[in-house]
C-alpha positions as CSV (number, residue, x, y, z in Angstrom):
1,X,-15.3,-37.7,1.3
2,X,-18.5,-36.3,0.0
3,X,-18.8,-32.5,0.1
4,X,-21.5,-30.0,-0.8
5,X,-20.4,-26.5,-1.8
6,X,-23.4,-24.1,-1.6
7,X,-22.7,-21.2,-4.0
8,X,-20.6,-21.4,-7.2
9,X,-19.0,-18.0,-7.1
10,X,-15.3,-17.6,-6.8
11,X,-14.9,-19.3,-3.4
12,X,-17.3,-22.2,-4.0
13,X,-16.3,-23.0,-7.5
14,X,-12.5,-22.8,-7.1
15,X,-12.5,-24.6,-3.7
16,X,-15.0,-27.3,-4.9
17,X,-13.1,-28.0,-8.0
18,X,-9.8,-28.3,-6.1
19,X,-11.4,-30.5,-3.5
20,X,-12.6,-32.8,-6.3
21,X,-9.1,-32.8,-7.7
22,X,-7.6,-34.3,-4.5
23,X,-10.1,-37.2,-4.6
24,X,-13.4,-36.1,-3.1
25,X,-16.9,-36.3,-4.4
26,X,-18.1,-32.7,-4.7
27,X,-21.6,-31.3,-5.3
28,X,-21.5,-27.7,-6.4
29,X,-24.9,-26.1,-5.8
30,X,-26.4,-22.9,-7.1
31,X,-29.9,-21.6,-7.5
32,X,-28.9,-19.8,-10.7
33,X,-30.0,-22.5,-13.3
34,X,-28.3,-20.6,-16.2
35,X,-24.9,-20.7,-14.3
36,X,-25.3,-24.4,-13.6
37,X,-26.3,-25.1,-17.2
38,X,-23.1,-23.3,-18.4
39,X,-20.9,-25.2,-15.9
40,X,-22.4,-28.5,-17.1
41,X,-21.6,-27.4,-20.7
42,X,-18.0,-26.7,-19.7
43,X,-18.3,-22.9,-19.5
44,X,-16.9,-21.3,-16.3
45,X,-18.6,-18.1,-15.0
46,X,-15.3,-16.7,-13.8
47,X,-11.8,-16.0,-15.2
48,X,-9.1,-17.9,-13.3
49,X,-6.0,-19.3,-14.9
50,X,-6.1,-23.1,-15.0
51,X,-9.6,-23.4,-13.7
52,X,-11.4,-24.4,-16.9
53,X,-9.0,-27.4,-17.5
54,X,-9.4,-28.5,-13.8
55,X,-13.2,-28.3,-14.0
56,X,-13.2,-30.4,-17.3
57,X,-10.9,-33.0,-15.8
58,X,-12.9,-33.6,-12.6
59,X,-16.4,-33.2,-14.3
60,X,-15.5,-36.0,-16.7
61,X,-14.2,-38.2,-13.9
62,X,-17.6,-37.6,-12.2
63,X,-16.0,-36.3,-9.0
64,X,-17.4,-32.8,-9.7
65,X,-21.2,-32.4,-10.0
66,X,-23.0,-29.2,-10.7
67,X,-26.7,-29.0,-9.7
68,X,-29.6,-26.8,-8.6
69,X,-31.0,-29.6,-6.4
70,X,-29.8,-28.5,-3.0
71,X,-31.8,-31.1,-1.1
72,X,-30.1,-34.0,-3.0
73,X,-26.7,-32.4,-2.7
74,X,-27.0,-31.9,1.1
75,X,-28.3,-35.4,1.8
76,X,-25.6,-37.1,-0.3
77,X,-22.8,-35.1,1.5
78,X,-21.1,-35.3,4.9
79,X,-19.6,-31.8,4.9
80,X,-21.6,-28.8,3.8
81,X,-19.6,-25.7,2.9
82,X,-21.4,-22.3,2.8
83,X,-19.7,-20.3,0.0
84,X,-22.3,-17.6,-0.7
85,X,-21.7,-13.8,-1.0
86,X,-21.2,-11.6,2.1
87,X,-21.3,-8.1,0.6
88,X,-21.2,-4.8,2.5
89,X,-24.6,-3.3,3.1
90,X,-25.2,-0.2,1.0
91,X,-24.3,2.9,2.8
92,X,-22.9,1.0,5.8
93,X,-19.8,-0.8,7.1
94,X,-21.9,-3.8,8.1
95,X,-21.8,-7.1,6.3
96,X,-24.9,-8.5,4.8
97,X,-25.2,-12.0,6.1
98,X,-28.7,-12.7,4.8
99,X,-27.4,-15.2,2.2
100,X,-25.5,-17.1,4.8
101,X,-28.5,-17.4,7.2
102,X,-30.8,-18.3,4.4
103,X,-28.5,-21.2,3.5
104,X,-28.5,-22.4,7.1
105,X,-32.3,-22.5,7.2
106,X,-32.4,-24.4,3.9
107,X,-29.9,-27.0,5.3
108,X,-32.2,-27.5,8.3
109,X,-35.2,-28.3,6.0
110,X,-33.4,-30.8,3.8
111,X,-31.7,-33.2,6.2
112,X,-32.4,-35.4,9.2
113,X,-28.9,-36.9,9.7
114,X,-25.8,-35.5,11.3
115,X,-23.9,-32.9,9.2
116,X,-21.0,-30.6,9.6
117,X,-21.8,-27.0,8.5
118,X,-18.6,-25.1,7.5
119,X,-18.5,-21.4,6.7
120,X,-16.0,-20.9,3.8
121,X,-17.3,-17.4,3.1
122,X,-15.6,-14.5,4.9
123,X,-17.9,-13.7,7.8
124,X,-17.7,-11.4,10.9
125,X,-16.7,-12.7,14.3
126,X,-19.6,-14.3,16.0
127,X,-21.4,-15.6,12.8
128,X,-20.9,-19.2,13.8
129,X,-22.6,-18.3,17.1
130,X,-25.6,-16.9,15.2
131,X,-25.8,-20.0,13.1
132,X,-25.9,-22.1,16.2
133,X,-28.9,-20.0,17.4
134,X,-30.7,-20.8,14.2
135,X,-30.1,-24.5,14.5
136,X,-30.7,-24.6,18.3
137,X,-33.7,-27.0,18.1
138,X,-31.7,-29.4,16.0
139,X,-28.3,-28.8,17.5
140,X,-27.5,-32.5,18.0
141,X,-27.7,-33.0,14.3
142,X,-25.1,-30.3,13.4
143,X,-21.6,-29.0,14.1
144,X,-20.6,-25.5,13.0
145,X,-17.0,-24.9,11.9
146,X,-15.2,-21.9,10.5
147,X,-12.7,-22.7,7.6
148,X,-11.8,-19.3,6.0
149,X,-10.3,-19.3,2.5
150,X,-7.1,-17.5,1.6
151,X,-7.2,-17.7,-2.2
152,X,-5.8,-14.9,-4.3
153,X,-7.5,-14.2,-7.6
154,X,-5.3,-15.1,-10.5
155,X,-3.3,-17.6,-8.3
156,X,-6.1,-19.4,-6.6
157,X,-5.4,-23.0,-7.7
158,X,-1.8,-22.7,-6.6
159,X,-2.9,-21.2,-3.3
160,X,-5.3,-24.1,-2.7
161,X,-2.7,-26.7,-3.5
162,X,0.2,-25.1,-1.6
163,X,-1.4,-23.0,1.2
164,X,0.6,-21.1,3.8
165,X,-1.8,-22.4,6.4
166,X,-5.2,-24.2,6.7
167,X,-7.2,-22.5,9.4
168,X,-10.0,-24.5,11.2
169,X,-12.1,-23.0,13.9
170,X,-14.3,-25.1,16.1
171,X,-15.5,-25.1,19.7
172,X,-15.3,-28.9,20.0
173,X,-12.3,-31.1,19.2
174,X,-14.0,-33.9,17.3
175,X,-14.3,-31.9,14.1
176,X,-10.6,-31.2,13.9
177,X,-9.8,-34.8,13.1
178,X,-12.4,-34.8,10.3
179,X,-11.1,-31.7,8.8
180,X,-7.5,-32.9,9.1
181,X,-8.5,-36.0,7.1
182,X,-10.1,-33.8,4.4
183,X,-7.0,-31.7,4.1
184,X,-4.5,-34.6,4.5
185,X,-3.2,-34.5,0.9
186,X,-2.2,-30.9,1.4
187,X,-0.8,-31.4,4.9
188,X,1.4,-34.2,3.5
189,X,2.8,-31.6,1.1
190,X,3.8,-29.3,4.0
191,X,0.7,-27.2,4.6
192,X,0.4,-25.9,8.2
193,X,-2.8,-27.2,9.8
194,X,-3.8,-24.5,12.3
195,X,-6.6,-24.9,14.8
196,X,-8.3,-22.4,17.0
197,X,-11.7,-21.5,18.4
198,X,-14.4,-20.7,15.9
199,X,-14.3,-17.0,16.7
200,X,-10.5,-17.1,16.5
201,X,-10.7,-18.5,12.9
202,X,-13.3,-15.9,11.9
203,X,-11.1,-13.1,13.2
204,X,-7.9,-14.5,11.6
205,X,-9.4,-14.0,8.1
206,X,-10.5,-10.4,8.8
207,X,-7.2,-9.6,10.5
208,X,-5.1,-11.0,7.6
209,X,-6.9,-8.9,5.0
210,X,-6.9,-5.9,7.2
211,X,-3.1,-6.1,7.7
212,X,-2.4,-6.6,4.0
213,X,-4.6,-3.7,3.1
214,X,-2.6,-1.7,5.6
215,X,0.7,-2.6,4.0
216,X,-0.6,-1.5,0.6
217,X,-1.9,1.7,1.9
218,X,1.3,2.5,3.8
219,X,3.5,2.0,0.8
220,X,1.1,4.1,-1.4
221,X,1.3,7.0,1.1
222,X,5.1,6.7,1.2
223,X,5.0,6.9,-2.6
224,X,3.3,10.3,-2.3
225,X,6.1,11.5,-0.1
226,X,8.8,10.1,-2.4
227,X,7.4,12.1,-5.3
228,X,7.9,15.3,-3.2
229,X,11.4,14.3,-2.1
230,X,12.6,13.0,-5.5
231,X,13.3,9.6,-4.0
232,X,12.6,6.3,-5.7
233,X,9.8,4.4,-3.9
234,X,11.2,1.1,-5.2
235,X,14.4,1.6,-3.3
236,X,12.4,2.3,-0.2
237,X,10.2,-0.8,-0.7
238,X,13.3,-3.0,-1.2
239,X,15.1,-1.5,1.7
240,X,12.3,-2.0,4.2
241,X,11.0,-5.3,2.6
242,X,14.5,-6.9,3.1
243,X,13.8,-6.7,6.9
244,X,12.5,-10.2,7.8
245,X,10.2,-8.6,10.4
246,X,8.4,-6.7,7.6
247,X,8.8,-8.8,4.4
248,X,8.6,-7.6,0.8
249,X,5.2,-8.8,-0.2
250,X,2.4,-6.2,-0.7
251,X,4.9,-3.3,-0.7
252,X,4.5,-2.3,-4.4
253,X,3.1,1.2,-4.8
254,X,0.3,1.6,-7.2
255,X,-3.5,2.3,-7.4
256,X,-5.9,1.9,-4.5
257,X,-6.5,-1.6,-3.4
258,X,-9.7,-3.2,-4.9
259,X,-11.3,-6.6,-5.5
260,X,-13.7,-8.8,-3.6
261,X,-11.8,-8.9,-0.3
262,X,-9.9,-5.9,1.0
263,X,-12.5,-3.2,0.6
264,X,-15.3,-5.4,2.0
265,X,-13.2,-7.0,4.7
266,X,-11.6,-3.9,6.1
267,X,-15.1,-2.4,6.5
268,X,-16.4,-5.6,8.0
269,X,-13.5,-5.6,10.5
270,X,-14.3,-2.1,11.7
271,X,-18.0,-2.9,11.9
272,X,-17.2,-6.0,14.0
273,X,-15.0,-4.0,16.3
274,X,-17.7,-1.3,16.8
275,X,-20.1,-4.0,17.7
276,X,-17.9,-4.9,20.6
277,X,-17.2,-1.2,21.4
278,X,-13.5,-1.3,20.2
279,X,-12.0,1.4,18.0
280,X,-9.8,0.1,15.2
281,X,-8.4,3.6,14.3
282,X,-5.6,2.2,12.1
283,X,-8.0,0.2,9.9
284,X,-10.4,3.2,9.7
285,X,-7.5,5.3,8.5
286,X,-6.6,2.7,5.9
287,X,-10.1,2.8,4.5
288,X,-10.1,6.6,4.3
289,X,-6.7,6.8,2.7
290,X,-7.5,4.2,0.1
291,X,-10.7,6.0,-0.9
292,X,-8.7,9.3,-1.3
293,X,-6.0,7.6,-3.4
294,X,-8.4,7.0,-6.3
295,X,-9.1,10.8,-6.4
296,X,-5.4,11.7,-6.1
297,X,-4.4,9.5,-9.1
298,X,-7.4,10.7,-11.2
299,X,-6.5,14.3,-10.6
300,X,-2.9,13.7,-11.4
301,X,-3.7,12.3,-14.9
302,X,-5.9,15.4,-15.4
303,X,-2.9,17.6,-14.6
304,X,-0.6,15.6,-16.9
305,X,-3.0,16.7,-19.8
306,X,-2.8,20.3,-18.8
307,X,-6.0,20.3,-16.8
308,X,-8.0,20.3,-20.1
309,X,-9.6,17.0,-21.1
310,X,-11.9,18.2,-23.8
311,X,-11.5,15.8,-26.8
312,X,-8.3,14.3,-25.3
313,X,-7.8,10.7,-26.3
314,X,-7.1,8.6,-23.2
315,X,-6.4,4.9,-23.5
316,X,-6.4,2.4,-20.6
317,X,-4.3,-0.7,-20.6
318,X,-6.2,-3.0,-18.2
319,X,-9.3,-2.1,-16.2
320,X,-9.6,-5.0,-13.7
321,X,-8.3,-4.5,-10.2
322,X,-5.4,-6.9,-10.7
323,X,-4.1,-9.1,-13.6
324,X,-5.2,-12.7,-14.3
325,X,-8.8,-12.1,-13.2
326,X,-11.9,-10.5,-14.7
327,X,-12.9,-9.0,-11.3
328,X,-13.9,-5.4,-11.6
329,X,-15.0,-4.9,-8.0
330,X,-13.6,-1.6,-6.6
331,X,-11.1,-1.2,-9.5
332,X,-9.7,2.3,-9.8
333,X,-10.9,2.3,-13.4
334,X,-14.5,2.5,-12.2
335,X,-13.9,6.0,-10.9
336,X,-11.3,7.1,-13.4
337,X,-13.1,6.3,-16.7
338,X,-16.5,7.9,-15.9
339,X,-14.7,11.1,-14.6
340,X,-12.6,11.5,-17.8
341,X,-15.6,10.9,-20.0
342,X,-17.6,13.5,-18.1
343,X,-14.8,16.0,-18.6
344,X,-15.1,15.6,-22.3
345,X,-12.3,13.1,-23.0
346,X,-12.6,10.2,-25.5
347,X,-11.7,7.1,-23.6
348,X,-10.8,3.7,-24.9
349,X,-9.6,0.6,-23.1
350,X,-8.3,-2.9,-23.7
351,X,-8.2,-5.7,-21.1
352,X,-7.2,-9.3,-21.8
353,X,-10.3,-10.5,-19.8
354,X,-12.6,-8.9,-22.4
355,X,-15.1,-6.1,-22.7
356,X,-16.9,-4.8,-19.5
357,X,-20.6,-4.2,-19.5
358,X,-20.3,-1.6,-16.9
359,X,-18.6,0.8,-19.3
360,X,-20.9,0.1,-22.3
361,X,-23.4,2.8,-21.3
362,X,-20.8,5.5,-20.8
363,X,-20.7,8.1,-23.6
364,X,-17.3,8.4,-25.3
365,X,-16.0,5.2,-23.8
366,X,-15.2,2.3,-26.2
367,X,-13.6,-1.1,-25.9
368,X,-10.7,-2.1,-28.3
369,X,-9.9,-5.7,-29.1
370,X,-6.1,-5.3,-29.0
371,X,-3.2,-3.2,-27.7
372,X,-2.4,-1.5,-31.0
373,X,-5.9,-0.3,-31.8
374,X,-6.3,0.9,-28.3
375,X,-3.1,3.0,-28.2
376,X,-2.4,4.2,-31.7
377,X,-4.2,7.6,-31.5
378,X,-3.8,8.3,-27.8
379,X,-2.7,11.5,-26.1
380,X,-2.3,9.7,-22.8
381,X,-2.0,6.0,-22.1
382,X,-2.8,4.9,-18.5
383,X,-1.3,1.5,-17.5
384,X,-3.7,0.4,-14.8
385,X,-3.3,-3.4,-14.6
386,X,0.0,-5.2,-15.1
387,X,-1.0,-8.1,-17.4
388,X,2.0,-9.9,-18.8
389,X,1.2,-8.9,-22.4
390,X,1.7,-5.2,-21.4
391,X,5.3,-5.6,-20.2
392,X,7.1,-5.3,-23.6
393,X,5.1,-2.9,-25.7
394,X,6.9,-0.8,-28.4
395,X,4.9,2.4,-27.8
396,X,6.9,4.3,-30.5
397,X,5.9,1.7,-33.1
398,X,2.1,1.8,-32.3
399,X,1.7,5.5,-31.5
400,X,3.2,8.2,-33.7
401,X,2.0,11.1,-31.5
402,X,5.1,13.3,-30.8
403,X,3.4,14.5,-27.6
404,X,2.5,11.0,-26.3
405,X,2.3,10.7,-22.5
406,X,2.2,7.5,-20.4
407,X,1.0,7.3,-16.9
408,X,2.2,4.0,-15.4
409,X,0.3,3.2,-12.3
410,X,2.2,-0.1,-11.7
411,X,5.8,1.1,-12.4
412,X,6.0,-1.5,-15.1
413,X,8.4,0.5,-17.4
414,X,11.9,1.9,-17.2
415,X,11.8,5.7,-17.0
416,X,15.2,6.0,-18.8
417,X,14.0,3.9,-21.7
418,X,11.0,6.1,-22.0
419,X,13.2,9.2,-22.0
420,X,15.4,7.7,-24.7
421,X,12.3,7.2,-26.8
422,X,11.2,10.8,-26.2
423,X,8.0,9.7,-24.5
424,X,6.8,11.8,-21.5
425,X,6.5,9.3,-18.8
426,X,5.0,9.5,-15.3
427,X,4.9,6.7,-12.7
428,X,4.2,6.2,-9.0
429,X,6.7,7.4,-6.4
430,X,9.6,7.6,-8.8
431,X,11.5,10.6,-10.0
432,X,10.2,11.7,-13.5
433,X,12.7,11.2,-16.3
434,X,11.3,13.9,-18.5
């Protein structure tokens, strides 16, 4: 099949590349010429394990085409996926859908034969209805479908190839057969092909992310209680996660949730509910608790250093919101690092995904190119992101400071090992071994 992916951000690029890899002709369109030029030169704008190789393979086979010519891409394609950003409006819970609606209007101007418009971007309930209002005069030429993505950053290619479910939302049955044909290679490998109304599909995506954000927030709040009770949160997580009704995934205590999905989508879900005069009090509480968590963890590190950060050397291991991605959106580091620098600390950081421009203008904040240089003179090391290369560090070898302290926000290390090495060690929801 011939597909057009409008937008070469995370969703559009990963999905488009994977669609090409299962045999489709895919046109990835973006107005950013520099981004398209880089892609045509083999340079990916995002960090995702395995993606560079997959782009190269399908680009060379001519199944994957990168272009700024949206008119050509639309006319050569049967299915048009909208994969543009849907950010939260500044100072609001509402979702900014201007990019989506602009896409739709462009599609209208560039084609005169029947097309299927598919929202791949995460959009509020009722967005498909609004799109239909825009195309009203040419309604016979278009069908509007919701096909939300469920790709996890760092594991996106695997998630595409072996999805838990493929969700298709349409108000007419004809499109289900077309989408089934598109996804048949994945269905044949066991993927559950799930159909619903268009509004149903839109809500499924929001509800999924809202529930996962709730699990994360719940276990983080329990970790706070465990620290008061001298109980190990990992025992609690394992104990409740072994219940098949609950499940063990997303029950690891740590920093506040971040990234491109959970912060935005929980707010979008609340906003959608308010539009229909429904109070989602649980989701509201989740948002509030998550915001407070950043401050709680930041203050705890302050206390670990005796409430005096002047000239203290603080080193961060990882600054992205999770490993195997370069995504900084709503990462806890965005609040922690400026706070410590403002209080007079000297902050350094190392992240396998590279230096971050957002920190370059902050006084007393520097990027280090490796673990050793980052940690060797530290008073406090904060493990924020659990990249694989951080799992087996010999801290005694790279840091000779007798008063070295480690604040492990991912419970990556063994407290007893740290005690044996005479390192003052602090973690999340576990009894201190100091």
